[in-house]
PyMOL Python script that loads the backbone (N, CA, C, O; Angstrom):
from pymol import cmd

cmd.read_pdbstr("""\
ATOM      1  N   MET A   1     128.040  64.305  65.705  1.00  0.00           N
ATOM      2  CA  MET A   1     127.313  63.623  65.341  1.00  0.00           C
ATOM      3  C   MET A   1     126.421  64.299  64.321  1.00  0.00           C
ATOM      4  O   MET A   1     125.770  65.107  64.983  1.00  0.00           O
ATOM      5  N   SER A   2     125.882  64.431  62.465  1.00  0.00           N
ATOM      6  CA  SER A   2     125.207  64.779  62.622  1.00  0.00           C
ATOM      7  C   SER A   2     123.969  65.179  62.812  1.00  0.00           C
ATOM      8  O   SER A   2     123.523  64.574  63.786  1.00  0.00           O
ATOM      9  N   ALA A   3     122.967  66.109  62.232  1.00  0.00           N
ATOM     10  CA  ALA A   3     121.928  66.238  62.215  1.00  0.00           C
ATOM     11  C   ALA A   3     120.704  65.317  61.837  1.00  0.00           C
ATOM     12  O   ALA A   3     119.516  65.399  62.148  1.00  0.00           O
ATOM     13  N   ASP A   4     121.768  63.928  60.644  1.00  0.00           N
ATOM     14  CA  ASP A   4     120.478  62.711  60.738  1.00  0.00           C
ATOM     15  C   ASP A   4     120.524  61.794  61.154  1.00  0.00           C
ATOM     16  O   ASP A   4     119.815  60.842  60.827  1.00  0.00           O
ATOM     17  N   GLN A   5     122.010  61.800  62.644  1.00  0.00           N
ATOM     18  CA  GLN A   5     122.015  60.328  63.038  1.00  0.00           C
ATOM     19  C   GLN A   5     120.865  61.133  64.828  1.00  0.00           C
ATOM     20  O   GLN A   5     120.408  60.384  65.692  1.00  0.00           O
ATOM     21  N   ARG A   6     120.778  62.032  64.843  1.00  0.00           N
ATOM     22  CA  ARG A   6     120.119  62.862  66.395  1.00  0.00           C
ATOM     23  C   ARG A   6     119.066  61.618  66.253  1.00  0.00           C
ATOM     24  O   ARG A   6     118.784  60.803  65.375  1.00  0.00           O
ATOM     25  N   GLY A   7     118.811  61.788  67.041  1.00  0.00           N
ATOM     26  CA  GLY A   7     117.551  61.370  67.530  1.00  0.00           C
ATOM     27  C   GLY A   7     116.325  62.104  68.140  1.00  0.00           C
ATOM     28  O   GLY A   7     116.612  63.096  68.810  1.00  0.00           O
ATOM     29  N   PRO A   8     114.681  61.714  68.000  1.00  0.00           N
ATOM     30  CA  PRO A   8     113.600  62.337  67.742  1.00  0.00           C
ATOM     31  C   PRO A   8     113.451  63.735  68.847  1.00  0.00           C
ATOM     32  O   PRO A   8     112.962  64.845  68.640  1.00  0.00           O
ATOM     33  N   THR A   9     114.332  62.932  70.536  1.00  0.00           N
ATOM     34  CA  THR A   9     114.619  64.111  71.522  1.00  0.00           C
ATOM     35  C   THR A   9     115.855  64.981  71.201  1.00  0.00           C
ATOM     36  O   THR A   9     115.861  66.091  71.731  1.00  0.00           O
ATOM     37  N   ASP A  10     116.635  64.735  70.616  1.00  0.00           N
ATOM     38  CA  ASP A  10     117.807  65.521  71.104  1.00  0.00           C
ATOM     39  C   ASP A  10     117.546  67.368  70.476  1.00  0.00           C
ATOM     40  O   ASP A  10     118.500  68.129  70.313  1.00  0.00           O
ATOM     41  N   ASP A  11     116.567  67.636  70.300  1.00  0.00           N
ATOM     42  CA  ASP A  11     116.094  69.137  70.021  1.00  0.00           C
ATOM     43  C   ASP A  11     115.257  69.264  70.660  1.00  0.00           C
ATOM     44  O   ASP A  11     114.468  70.110  70.240  1.00  0.00           O
ATOM     45  N   THR A  12     114.848  68.553  72.058  1.00  0.00           N
ATOM     46  CA  THR A  12     113.858  68.723  73.300  1.00  0.00           C
ATOM     47  C   THR A  12     114.735  69.157  74.703  1.00  0.00           C
ATOM     48  O   THR A  12     114.139  69.780  75.582  1.00  0.00           O
ATOM     49  N   ALA A  13     115.461  68.977  74.789  1.00  0.00           N
ATOM     50  CA  ALA A  13     116.419  69.498  75.767  1.00  0.00           C
ATOM     51  C   ALA A  13     116.843  71.179  75.593  1.00  0.00           C
ATOM     52  O   ALA A  13     117.347  72.082  76.260  1.00  0.00           O
ATOM     53  N   THR A  14     116.385  70.983  74.485  1.00  0.00           N
ATOM     54  CA  THR A  14     117.490  73.052  74.453  1.00  0.00           C
ATOM     55  C   THR A  14     116.154  73.729  74.442  1.00  0.00           C
ATOM     56  O   THR A  14     116.200  74.909  74.791  1.00  0.00           O
ATOM     57  N   SER A  15     114.642  73.125  74.034  1.00  0.00           N
ATOM     58  CA  SER A  15     113.351  73.845  74.089  1.00  0.00           C
ATOM     59  C   SER A  15     112.878  73.980  75.043  1.00  0.00           C
ATOM     60  O   SER A  15     112.927  73.002  75.789  1.00  0.00           O
ATOM     61  N   VAL A  16     112.047  75.448  75.639  1.00  0.00           N
ATOM     62  CA  VAL A  16     111.008  75.132  76.671  1.00  0.00           C
ATOM     63  C   VAL A  16     110.177  74.162  77.098  1.00  0.00           C
ATOM     64  O   VAL A  16     110.021  73.286  76.248  1.00  0.00           O
ATOM     65  N   ARG A  17     109.796  74.054  77.746  1.00  0.00           N
ATOM     66  CA  ARG A  17     107.962  73.623  77.604  1.00  0.00           C
ATOM     67  C   ARG A  17     106.991  73.916  78.987  1.00  0.00           C
ATOM     68  O   ARG A  17     107.244  73.732  80.177  1.00  0.00           O
ATOM     69  N   THR A  18     106.018  74.343  78.444  1.00  0.00           N
ATOM     70  CA  THR A  18     105.296  75.320  79.909  1.00  0.00           C
ATOM     71  C   THR A  18     104.303  74.260  80.035  1.00  0.00           C
ATOM     72  O   THR A  18     103.786  73.982  78.953  1.00  0.00           O
ATOM     73  N   THR A  19     103.958  73.710  80.844  1.00  0.00           N
ATOM     74  CA  THR A  19     103.138  72.958  81.376  1.00  0.00           C
ATOM     75  C   THR A  19     102.192  73.577  82.236  1.00  0.00           C
ATOM     76  O   THR A  19     102.616  74.298  83.139  1.00  0.00           O
ATOM     77  N   LEU A  20      99.838  73.237  81.950  1.00  0.00           N
ATOM     78  CA  LEU A  20     100.108  74.172  83.150  1.00  0.00           C
ATOM     79  C   LEU A  20      98.536  73.420  83.713  1.00  0.00           C
ATOM     80  O   LEU A  20      97.540  73.238  83.013  1.00  0.00           O
ATOM     81  N   ILE A  21      98.653  73.187  84.704  1.00  0.00           N
ATOM     82  CA  ILE A  21      98.294  72.224  85.373  1.00  0.00           C
ATOM     83  C   ILE A  21      97.380  72.513  86.022  1.00  0.00           C
ATOM     84  O   ILE A  21      97.534  73.551  86.666  1.00  0.00           O
ATOM     85  N   GLU A  22      95.998  71.771  86.183  1.00  0.00           N
ATOM     86  CA  GLU A  22      94.789  72.950  87.206  1.00  0.00           C
ATOM     87  C   GLU A  22      94.582  71.352  87.944  1.00  0.00           C
ATOM     88  O   GLU A  22      94.483  70.188  87.556  1.00  0.00           O
ATOM     89  N   ARG A  23      94.589  72.514  89.954  1.00  0.00           N
ATOM     90  CA  ARG A  23      94.564  70.926  90.863  1.00  0.00           C
ATOM     91  C   ARG A  23      93.662  71.797  91.134  1.00  0.00           C
ATOM     92  O   ARG A  23      93.437  72.575  90.207  1.00  0.00           O
ATOM     93  N   SER A  24      92.581  72.067  92.828  1.00  0.00           N
ATOM     94  CA  SER A  24      91.903  72.367  94.205  1.00  0.00           C
ATOM     95  C   SER A  24      92.863  72.027  94.717  1.00  0.00           C
ATOM     96  O   SER A  24      93.413  70.984  94.363  1.00  0.00           O
ATOM     97  N   ILE A  25      93.302  72.724  95.601  1.00  0.00           N
ATOM     98  CA  ILE A  25      94.360  71.900  97.526  1.00  0.00           C
ATOM     99  C   ILE A  25      92.791  72.838  98.023  1.00  0.00           C
ATOM    100  O   ILE A  25      92.002  73.738  97.737  1.00  0.00           O
ATOM    101  N   SER A  26      93.159  71.778  98.959  1.00  0.00           N
ATOM    102  CA  SER A  26      91.595  72.556  99.998  1.00  0.00           C
ATOM    103  C   SER A  26      93.057  72.991 101.388  1.00  0.00           C
ATOM    104  O   SER A  26      94.139  72.633 101.853  1.00  0.00           O
ATOM    105  N   LEU A  27      91.344  74.573 101.491  1.00  0.00           N
ATOM    106  CA  LEU A  27      92.767  75.301 102.894  1.00  0.00           C
ATOM    107  C   LEU A  27      91.429  74.972 104.188  1.00  0.00           C
ATOM    108  O   LEU A  27      90.202  74.896 104.114  1.00  0.00           O
ATOM    109  N   THR A  28      92.351  74.852 105.240  1.00  0.00           N
ATOM    110  CA  THR A  28      91.801  74.991 106.594  1.00  0.00           C
ATOM    111  C   THR A  28      91.858  75.559 107.063  1.00  0.00           C
ATOM    112  O   THR A  28      92.929  76.156 106.953  1.00  0.00           O
ATOM    113  N   ASP A  29      91.111  75.987 107.885  1.00  0.00           N
ATOM    114  CA  ASP A  29      91.424  77.610 108.728  1.00  0.00           C
ATOM    115  C   ASP A  29      92.480  78.179 108.548  1.00  0.00           C
ATOM    116  O   ASP A  29      93.170  78.321 109.558  1.00  0.00           O
ATOM    117  N   ASN A  30      92.998  78.693 107.299  1.00  0.00           N
ATOM    118  CA  ASN A  30      94.163  79.365 106.703  1.00  0.00           C
ATOM    119  C   ASN A  30      95.871  78.623 106.911  1.00  0.00           C
ATOM    120  O   ASN A  30      96.995  79.009 107.230  1.00  0.00           O
ATOM    121  N   ARG A  31      95.016  77.035 106.399  1.00  0.00           N
ATOM    122  CA  ARG A  31      96.570  76.378 106.453  1.00  0.00           C
ATOM    123  C   ARG A  31      96.378  75.443 105.415  1.00  0.00           C
ATOM    124  O   ARG A  31      95.323  74.808 105.447  1.00  0.00           O
ATOM    125  N   ILE A  32      97.292  75.192 104.369  1.00  0.00           N
ATOM    126  CA  ILE A  32      97.421  74.266 103.129  1.00  0.00           C
ATOM    127  C   ILE A  32      98.293  73.495 103.262  1.00  0.00           C
ATOM    128  O   ILE A  32      99.407  73.966 103.493  1.00  0.00           O
ATOM    129  N   ASN A  33      98.100  71.700 103.151  1.00  0.00           N
ATOM    130  CA  ASN A  33      98.748  70.520 103.876  1.00  0.00           C
ATOM    131  C   ASN A  33      99.726  70.833 102.490  1.00  0.00           C
ATOM    132  O   ASN A  33      99.329  71.074 101.351  1.00  0.00           O
ATOM    133  N   SER A  34     101.402  70.728 103.081  1.00  0.00           N
ATOM    134  CA  SER A  34     102.600  70.295 102.046  1.00  0.00           C
ATOM    135  C   SER A  34     102.450  69.338 100.848  1.00  0.00           C
ATOM    136  O   SER A  34     102.886  69.350  99.697  1.00  0.00           O
ATOM    137  N   ARG A  35     101.658  68.497 101.564  1.00  0.00           N
ATOM    138  CA  ARG A  35     101.196  66.161 100.654  1.00  0.00           C
ATOM    139  C   ARG A  35     100.466  67.167 100.006  1.00  0.00           C
ATOM    140  O   ARG A  35     100.678  66.862  98.832  1.00  0.00           O
ATOM    141  N   ASP A  36      99.430  68.603  99.965  1.00  0.00           N
ATOM    142  CA  ASP A  36      98.420  68.729  99.212  1.00  0.00           C
ATOM    143  C   ASP A  36      99.725  69.529  98.273  1.00  0.00           C
ATOM    144  O   ASP A  36     100.069  68.768  97.369  1.00  0.00           O
ATOM    145  N   LEU A  37     100.351  70.563  98.261  1.00  0.00           N
ATOM    146  CA  LEU A  37     100.696  71.183  97.187  1.00  0.00           C
ATOM    147  C   LEU A  37     102.071  69.854  96.571  1.00  0.00           C
ATOM    148  O   LEU A  37     101.885  69.111  95.607  1.00  0.00           O
ATOM    149  N   PHE A  38     103.112  69.870  97.265  1.00  0.00           N
ATOM    150  CA  PHE A  38     103.538  69.231  96.190  1.00  0.00           C
ATOM    151  C   PHE A  38     103.225  67.336  96.186  1.00  0.00           C
ATOM    152  O   PHE A  38     103.992  66.388  96.019  1.00  0.00           O
ATOM    153  N   ALA A  39     102.640  67.370  96.290  1.00  0.00           N
ATOM    154  CA  ALA A  39     101.534  65.492  95.267  1.00  0.00           C
ATOM    155  C   ALA A  39     101.937  65.402  93.721  1.00  0.00           C
ATOM    156  O   ALA A  39     101.961  64.276  93.225  1.00  0.00           O
ATOM    157  N   ALA A  40     102.123  66.050  93.253  1.00  0.00           N
ATOM    158  CA  ALA A  40     102.603  66.576  91.416  1.00  0.00           C
ATOM    159  C   ALA A  40     104.274  67.532  91.454  1.00  0.00           C
ATOM    160  O   ALA A  40     104.438  68.024  90.337  1.00  0.00           O
ATOM    161  N   THR A  41     104.909  67.719  91.966  1.00  0.00           N
ATOM    162  CA  THR A  41     106.111  67.494  91.706  1.00  0.00           C
ATOM    163  C   THR A  41     106.711  68.890  93.025  1.00  0.00           C
ATOM    164  O   THR A  41     106.168  69.816  93.629  1.00  0.00           O
ATOM    165  N   ARG A  42     108.053  68.315  92.939  1.00  0.00           N
ATOM    166  CA  ARG A  42     108.336  68.746  94.152  1.00  0.00           C
ATOM    167  C   ARG A  42     108.919  70.345  94.140  1.00  0.00           C
ATOM    168  O   ARG A  42     109.761  70.728  94.953  1.00  0.00           O
ATOM    169  N   GLU A  43     108.513  70.950  93.406  1.00  0.00           N
ATOM    170  CA  GLU A  43     108.468  72.505  93.245  1.00  0.00           C
ATOM    171  C   GLU A  43     107.806  73.246  93.181  1.00  0.00           C
ATOM    172  O   GLU A  43     107.961  73.526  91.993  1.00  0.00           O
ATOM    173  N   VAL A  44     106.864  74.097  93.627  1.00  0.00           N
ATOM    174  CA  VAL A  44     105.870  75.055  93.052  1.00  0.00           C
ATOM    175  C   VAL A  44     105.845  77.313  93.247  1.00  0.00           C
ATOM    176  O   VAL A  44     105.895  78.258  94.035  1.00  0.00           O
ATOM    177  N   LEU A  45     105.750  76.976  92.081  1.00  0.00           N
ATOM    178  CA  LEU A  45     105.665  78.762  92.207  1.00  0.00           C
ATOM    179  C   LEU A  45     105.015  79.565  92.410  1.00  0.00           C
ATOM    180  O   LEU A  45     103.911  79.605  91.867  1.00  0.00           O
ATOM    181  N   ILE A  46     105.625  80.987  93.682  1.00  0.00           N
ATOM    182  CA  ILE A  46     104.397  81.507  93.988  1.00  0.00           C
ATOM    183  C   ILE A  46     104.611  82.866  93.656  1.00  0.00           C
ATOM    184  O   ILE A  46     105.772  83.265  93.739  1.00  0.00           O
ATOM    185  N   VAL A  47     103.458  83.909  93.184  1.00  0.00           N
ATOM    186  CA  VAL A  47     103.114  85.198  92.174  1.00  0.00           C
ATOM    187  C   VAL A  47     102.723  85.611  93.769  1.00  0.00           C
ATOM    188  O   VAL A  47     101.980  85.166  94.643  1.00  0.00           O
ATOM    189  N   HIS A  48     104.248  87.405  93.526  1.00  0.00           N
ATOM    190  CA  HIS A  48     103.005  87.922  95.077  1.00  0.00           C
ATOM    191  C   HIS A  48     103.709  89.152  94.209  1.00  0.00           C
ATOM    192  O   HIS A  48     104.830  89.503  93.842  1.00  0.00           O
ATOM    193  N   GLY A  49     102.249  89.599  94.113  1.00  0.00           N
ATOM    194  CA  GLY A  49     102.764  90.865  93.009  1.00  0.00           C
ATOM    195  C   GLY A  49     103.084  90.819  91.701  1.00  0.00           C
ATOM    196  O   GLY A  49     102.420  90.333  90.785  1.00  0.00           O
ATOM    197  N   ASP A  50     105.143  91.859  91.622  1.00  0.00           N
ATOM    198  CA  ASP A  50     105.010  90.958  90.127  1.00  0.00           C
ATOM    199  C   ASP A  50     106.453  90.774  90.830  1.00  0.00           C
ATOM    200  O   ASP A  50     107.432  91.517  90.765  1.00  0.00           O
ATOM    201  N   GLU A  51     106.303  89.698  91.441  1.00  0.00           N
ATOM    202  CA  GLU A  51     107.757  88.569  91.779  1.00  0.00           C
ATOM    203  C   GLU A  51     107.053  87.728  91.534  1.00  0.00           C
ATOM    204  O   GLU A  51     105.869  87.785  91.201  1.00  0.00           O
ATOM    205  N   THR A  52     108.092  86.368  91.757  1.00  0.00           N
ATOM    206  CA  THR A  52     107.694  85.200  91.273  1.00  0.00           C
ATOM    207  C   THR A  52     108.115  84.369  92.165  1.00  0.00           C
ATOM    208  O   THR A  52     109.292  84.628  91.918  1.00  0.00           O
ATOM    209  N   TYR A  53     108.206  83.443  93.151  1.00  0.00           N
ATOM    210  CA  TYR A  53     108.868  82.898  94.372  1.00  0.00           C
ATOM    211  C   TYR A  53     109.163  81.724  93.583  1.00  0.00           C
ATOM    212  O   TYR A  53     109.026  81.590  92.367  1.00  0.00           O
ATOM    213  N   ARG A  54     109.621  80.822  94.504  1.00  0.00           N
ATOM    214  CA  ARG A  54     110.292  79.367  93.818  1.00  0.00           C
ATOM    215  C   ARG A  54     110.259  77.859  94.914  1.00  0.00           C
ATOM    216  O   ARG A  54     110.958  76.883  94.640  1.00  0.00           O
ATOM    217  N   LEU A  55     109.332  77.893  96.152  1.00  0.00           N
ATOM    218  CA  LEU A  55     108.351  76.863  97.206  1.00  0.00           C
ATOM    219  C   LEU A  55     109.271  75.476  96.576  1.00  0.00           C
ATOM    220  O   LEU A  55     108.644  74.848  95.723  1.00  0.00           O
ATOM    221  N   ARG A  56     110.564  74.977  96.875  1.00  0.00           N
ATOM    222  CA  ARG A  56     111.248  73.512  96.184  1.00  0.00           C
ATOM    223  C   ARG A  56     111.367  72.908  97.969  1.00  0.00           C
ATOM    224  O   ARG A  56     111.585  73.653  98.925  1.00  0.00           O
ATOM    225  N   LEU A  57     111.072  70.776  98.081  1.00  0.00           N
ATOM    226  CA  LEU A  57     110.629  70.157  98.583  1.00  0.00           C
ATOM    227  C   LEU A  57     112.162  69.362  98.813  1.00  0.00           C
ATOM    228  O   LEU A  57     112.147  68.555  97.883  1.00  0.00           O
ATOM    229  N   THR A  58     113.179  69.203  99.384  1.00  0.00           N
ATOM    230  CA  THR A  58     114.141  69.118  99.866  1.00  0.00           C
ATOM    231  C   THR A  58     114.165  67.766 100.257  1.00  0.00           C
ATOM    232  O   THR A  58     113.280  67.284 100.964  1.00  0.00           O
ATOM    233  N   ALA A  59     115.552  66.849  99.653  1.00  0.00           N
ATOM    234  CA  ALA A  59     115.703  65.686  99.511  1.00  0.00           C
ATOM    235  C   ALA A  59     115.403  64.843 100.809  1.00  0.00           C
ATOM    236  O   ALA A  59     115.239  63.627 100.912  1.00  0.00           O
ATOM    237  N   GLN A  60     115.367  66.221 102.150  1.00  0.00           N
ATOM    238  CA  GLN A  60     115.731  66.094 103.136  1.00  0.00           C
ATOM    239  C   GLN A  60     114.220  65.963 103.393  1.00  0.00           C
ATOM    240  O   GLN A  60     114.099  65.293 104.418  1.00  0.00           O
ATOM    241  N   ASN A  61     113.207  66.256 102.984  1.00  0.00           N
ATOM    242  CA  ASN A  61     112.052  67.001 103.304  1.00  0.00           C
ATOM    243  C   ASN A  61     111.790  67.924 104.391  1.00  0.00           C
ATOM    244  O   ASN A  61     111.261  67.795 105.495  1.00  0.00           O
ATOM    245  N   LYS A  62     112.581  69.391 103.440  1.00  0.00           N
ATOM    246  CA  LYS A  62     112.884  70.719 104.313  1.00  0.00           C
ATOM    247  C   LYS A  62     111.642  71.854 103.233  1.00  0.00           C
ATOM    248  O   LYS A  62     111.580  71.590 102.032  1.00  0.00           O
ATOM    249  N   LEU A  63     111.132  72.537 103.559  1.00  0.00           N
ATOM    250  CA  LEU A  63     111.463  73.718 102.546  1.00  0.00           C
ATOM    251  C   LEU A  63     111.943  74.487 101.983  1.00  0.00           C
ATOM    252  O   LEU A  63     112.270  75.362 102.785  1.00  0.00           O
ATOM    253  N   ILE A  64     112.224  74.748 101.009  1.00  0.00           N
ATOM    254  CA  ILE A  64     113.170  76.145 100.836  1.00  0.00           C
ATOM    255  C   ILE A  64     112.219  76.808 100.100  1.00  0.00           C
ATOM    256  O   ILE A  64     111.191  76.253  99.713  1.00  0.00           O
ATOM    257  N   LEU A  65     112.627  78.541  99.768  1.00  0.00           N
ATOM    258  CA  LEU A  65     111.426  79.159  99.019  1.00  0.00           C
ATOM    259  C   LEU A  65     112.495  80.465  98.722  1.00  0.00           C
ATOM    260  O   LEU A  65     112.883  81.309  99.530  1.00  0.00           O
ATOM    261  N   THR A  66     112.712  80.373  97.778  1.00  0.00           N
ATOM    262  CA  THR A  66     114.118  81.589  97.134  1.00  0.00           C
ATOM    263  C   THR A  66     113.355  82.572  96.086  1.00  0.00           C
ATOM    264  O   THR A  66     112.140  82.569  96.280  1.00  0.00           O
ATOM    265  N   LYS A  67     113.709  83.268  95.204  1.00  0.00           N
ATOM    266  CA  LYS A  67     112.990  84.900  94.875  1.00  0.00           C
ATOM    267  C   LYS A  67     114.336  84.836  93.372  1.00  0.00           C
ATOM    268  O   LYS A  67     114.435  85.781  92.590  1.00  0.00           O
TER     269      LYS A  67
END
""", "prot")
cmd.dss("prot")
cmd.show_as("cartoon", "prot")
cmd.util.cbc("prot")
cmd.orient("prot")
């Protein structure tokens, strides 16, 4: 397929997109409801010191934390 035949979204697959989402999550008695964390997505990034961790909600409704 030549560059002329490609659609407008062909190049977006290789580009990196960063989206900033600002939202408030309530904290009650040192607890956060996972429904609030995963309201907009099934994955959140947690920054702890110099490390970034990924917290994912699986299809089986389990939580997985990875470095």
